[in-house]
C-alpha positions as CSV (number, residue, x, y, z in Angstrom):
1,M,4.2,-14.0,-12.9
2,D,1.8,-14.6,-15.0
3,D,-2.0,-15.3,-13.8
4,L,-2.2,-18.7,-14.0
5,E,0.9,-19.3,-11.9
6,F,-0.9,-16.0,-9.5
7,R,-3.6,-17.8,-8.8
8,R,-2.1,-21.7,-8.8
9,F,0.2,-20.2,-5.8
10,L,-2.4,-18.5,-4.2
11,K,-5.1,-21.0,-4.8
12,I,-8.1,-19.1,-5.6
13,D,-10.1,-19.3,-9.0
14,V,-10.0,-16.6,-12.0
15,R,-13.3,-15.3,-10.8
16,V,-11.6,-14.5,-7.4
17,L,-8.8,-13.1,-9.4
18,E,-10.7,-10.8,-12.0
19,V,-12.6,-9.6,-8.9
20,W,-9.7,-8.2,-7.0
21,V,-9.0,-6.9,-10.4
22,E,-12.0,-4.6,-10.9
23,Q,-12.2,-4.0,-7.7
24,G,-8.3,-2.2,-7.9
25,W,-7.3,-3.7,-4.8
26,L,-4.6,-5.7,-7.4
27,L,-2.5,-3.2,-9.9
28,P,-0.7,-6.1,-12.0
29,Q,1.2,-4.7,-15.2
30,T,0.3,-5.0,-18.6
31,R,2.7,-6.3,-20.9
32,D,1.9,-7.5,-24.3
33,G,-1.7,-8.0,-23.5
34,T,-1.2,-9.8,-20.2
35,R,-1.0,-9.5,-16.8
36,D,2.0,-9.6,-14.8
37,F,2.0,-9.9,-11.5
38,R,4.8,-8.6,-8.7
39,D,5.7,-9.7,-5.1
40,T,3.6,-6.4,-3.8
41,D,0.6,-8.1,-5.8
42,V,1.4,-11.2,-3.8
43,A,1.4,-9.7,-0.7
44,R,-1.9,-7.6,-1.0
45,A,-3.4,-10.9,-1.9
46,Q,-2.3,-12.5,0.3
47,L,-3.3,-10.0,3.0
48,I,-6.4,-10.1,1.3
49,L,-6.8,-13.8,1.2
50,D,-6.2,-12.8,5.3
51,L,-8.8,-11.0,6.0
52,T,-11.6,-12.6,4.0
53,R,-10.6,-16.2,5.0
54,D,-9.4,-15.7,8.2
55,M,-11.0,-12.8,9.8
56,G,-14.2,-12.9,8.0
57,V,-13.8,-9.1,6.4
58,N,-16.7,-8.7,3.5
59,D,-16.0,-6.9,0.3
60,A,-16.9,-3.5,1.5
61,G,-14.1,-3.8,4.3
62,V,-11.9,-4.9,2.0
63,D,-12.8,-2.2,0.0
64,L,-11.7,0.6,2.8
65,I,-9.0,-1.4,4.3
66,M,-6.7,-1.5,1.5
67,D,-7.6,1.7,0.9
68,L,-6.3,2.7,4.1
69,I,-3.5,0.9,2.9
70,D,-2.8,2.8,-0.3
71,Q,-3.1,6.1,1.9
72,I,-0.4,4.7,4.8
73,H,1.9,4.1,1.9
74,G,1.9,6.8,-0.2
75,L,2.2,9.4,3.2
76,R,5.3,7.3,3.7
77,G,6.2,8.7,0.4
78,T,5.6,12.5,0.6
79,L,7.2,11.9,4.9
80,R,10.2,10.6,3.0
81,E,10.3,13.1,0.5
82,M,10.2,16.0,3.4
83,L,12.5,14.6,5.1
84,A,14.9,14.6,2.5
85,A,14.0,17.8,1.3
86,M,14.7,19.2,4.8
87,E,17.8,17.2,4.8
88,G,18.7,20.2,1.7
89,Q,18.6,23.0,4.0
90,D,21.2,24.5,5.8
91,E,21.5,24.0,9.8
92,E,19.3,27.0,10.6
93,V,16.7,25.8,8.6
94,R,17.3,22.3,9.9
95,R,17.6,23.2,13.2
96,R,14.5,25.6,13.1
97,L,12.0,23.0,11.5
98,R,13.2,20.2,14.0
99,G,12.0,22.7,16.7
100,T,9.0,23.3,15.3
101,L,8.7,19.5,14.9
102,D,9.1,18.9,18.2
103,E,6.9,21.4,19.5
104,L,4.5,19.6,17.4
105,S,4.6,16.2,19.0
106,G,4.3,17.7,22.3
107,I,0.9,19.6,21.1
108,H,-0.8,16.9,19.4
109,G,0.8,14.1,21.5
110,L,2.2,12.6,18.8
């Protein structure tokens, strides 16, 4: 969706949207010089609204929370890649890896 549709859907004004994009909280794709907002942008914007309007989180707090969410998302992707790589190994290697992971889980209380 374009800027206008996005703002109308969320009931925010243009200045708010500009701040969110400048802060890097939203990263819309740009096509032919216009921004294109995806479902992930809508979900992030709704979270930002919840944080700022409903929970009273300030800009610094939103910045920290969005950064942490992005880090978690990145770590989940890395974990998926590691699991796929592990599954590509022979059975003995997978067994040893599972054993090591079980040991680490017990040590660290995971």
